[in-house]
C-alpha positions in Angstrom: 7.5 -16.3 -7.9 8.8 -15.1 -4.6 8.6 -11.5 -5.6 4.9 -11.8 -6.5 4.2 -13.4 -3.1 5.8 -10.5 -1.3 4.0 -8.0 -3.6 0.6 -9.5 -2.8 1.3 -9.5 0.9 2.5 -5.9 0.8 -0.5 -4.8 -1.3 -3.0 -6.5 1.1 -1.4 -4.9 4.1 -1.1 -1.5 2.4 -4.8 -1.5 1.3 -5.9 -2.3 4.8 -3.9 0.7 5.9 -5.5 2.8 3.2 -8.9 1.8 4.3 -8.1 2.7 7.9 -6.7 6.1 6.9 -9.8 6.8 4.7 -12.1 5.9 7.6 -10.2 8.1 10.0 -10.3 11.0 7.6 -14.0 10.4 7.2 -14.5 11.3 10.8 -13.2 14.8 10.2 -14.3 15.5 6.7 -16.5 13.1 4.7 -15.7 14.9 1.4 -12.0 14.5 1.9 -12.0 10.8 2.7 -12.5 9.6 -0.9 -9.5 11.6 -2.4 -7.4 10.6 0.6 -8.3 6.9 0.2 -7.7 7.0 -3.6 -4.3 8.6 -3.2 -3.3 6.0 -0.6 -4.8 3.2 -2.8 -2.6 4.0 -5.8 0.5 4.8 -3.8 0.3 1.4 -2.2 0.7 -0.4 -5.5 3.9 1.6 -6.3 5.3 1.3 -2.8 4.5 -2.5 -2.6 6.4 -3.1 -5.8 9.4 -1.2 -4.6 9.4 -3.1 -1.3 9.0 -6.4 -3.0 11.9 -5.7 -5.3 14.1 -4.6 -2.4 13.2 -7.6 -0.2 13.9 -10.2 -3.0 17.0 -8.7 -4.7 20.0 -10.9 -4.4 22.5 -9.9 -1.7 26.0 -9.0 -2.8 28.7 -11.3 -1.4 
């Protein structure tokens, strides 16, 4: 259950970052903002899982 909690927190924070990146890119190029946001959007799910696993893995004694 703990791993899911970490995963959800990392996803929410990552998606907020994706939104901010997409909005920033939109200032320079409106057509590039959607592909940039979508790339960040999907990368966040992968990265959040990797981080959640790393944070919750048992420590070797």
